[in-house]
C-alpha positions in Angstrom: -42.0 -108.5 -20.5 -44.9 -109.7 -22.7 -46.7 -107.3 -24.9 -50.2 -106.9 -26.2 -50.6 -106.4 -30.0 -53.7 -105.5 -31.9 -53.9 -107.0 -35.4 -56.6 -105.5 -37.5 -57.4 -103.3 -40.5 -55.8 -99.8 -40.4 -58.7 -97.8 -38.9 -59.3 -100.2 -36.1 -55.6 -100.1 -35.4 -55.6 -96.4 -35.3 -58.2 -96.4 -32.5 -56.1 -98.7 -30.4 -52.9 -96.9 -31.1 -54.5 -93.6 -29.9 -55.0 -95.5 -26.6 -51.3 -96.4 -26.5 -51.7 -100.0 -27.5 -49.2 -101.5 -30.0 -50.8 -102.4 -33.3 -50.0 -104.2 -36.6 -52.4 -103.0 -39.3 -52.9 -105.5 -42.1 -54.7 -105.5 -45.4 -55.5 -108.8 -47.0 -55.0 -112.4 -46.0 -51.4 -112.7 -47.3 -50.2 -109.8 -45.2 -52.2 -111.0 -42.2 -50.7 -114.5 -42.4 -47.2 -113.0 -42.5 -47.8 -110.7 -39.5 -49.4 -113.5 -37.4 -46.5 -115.8 -38.2 -44.0 -113.1 -37.1 -46.0 -112.3 -33.9 -46.4 -115.9 -32.8 -42.6 -116.5 -33.1 -41.7 -113.3 -31.2 -41.1 -114.2 -27.5 -42.1 -110.7 -26.5 -45.6 -111.2 -27.7 -47.9 -112.3 -24.9 -51.4 -111.5 -26.3 -52.7 -110.9 -29.8 -56.0 -109.2 -30.2 -57.0 -110.0 -33.7 -60.1 -108.6 -35.5 -62.7 -111.2 -36.3 -62.7 -110.5 -40.0 -58.9 -110.7 -40.2 -59.0 -114.0 -38.3 -61.6 -115.4 -40.7 -59.3 -114.6 -43.6 -56.6 -116.8 -42.1 -58.8 -119.2 -40.1 -56.6 -122.3 -40.5 -53.5 -120.5 -39.2 -55.5 -118.9 -36.3 -57.0 -122.2 -35.2 -53.6 -123.9 -35.3 -52.1 -121.2 -33.1 -55.0 -121.4 -30.6 -55.0 -125.2 -30.4 -51.3 -126.0 -30.5 -49.5 -123.1 -28.7 -49.8 -121.9 -25.2 -48.1 -118.5 -26.0 -49.0 -116.1 -27.3 -52.6 -116.1 -26.3 -55.0 -115.1 -29.1 -58.4 -113.4 -28.7 -60.7 -112.4 -31.6 -62.3 -109.0 -31.2 -64.8 -107.0 -33.3 -63.4 -104.4 -35.6 -64.7 -100.9 -36.2 -67.6 -102.4 -38.2 -68.8 -104.3 -35.1 -69.1 -108.0 -34.5 -69.5 -110.5 -37.3 -73.3 -111.3 -37.5 -74.3 -114.7 -36.1 -71.0 -115.2 -34.2 -71.0 -115.8 -30.4 -69.7 -112.6 -28.7 -66.4 -112.6 -26.8 -68.3 -112.0 -23.6 -70.6 -115.0 -24.2 -67.5 -117.2 -25.0 -65.8 -116.0 -21.8 -68.8 -116.8 -19.7 -69.0 -120.3 -21.2 -65.3 -120.9 -20.6 -65.5 -119.7 -17.0 -68.5 -121.8 -16.3 -70.8 -119.0 -14.9 
């Protein structure tokens, strides 16, 4: 069975964990890179929800995973501070992808 994992800074992870969702809190790019590498190589991981600011800190690794692998799926989400200013929202990206 594939699992959903939220990868974000600790307070965002706390909110998701209170809802019963597995989390991997990270602080800093080095830790984020290590956690993402472990998650992408774990066959139990089906979906990684990664905070936008964390993803930006390891952009090359995130883009490689999205472009080169079919599993796990990776989706960038806002953290507790809200969306990154000037970035297309997840909703807008989904509408564009779905063609509606």
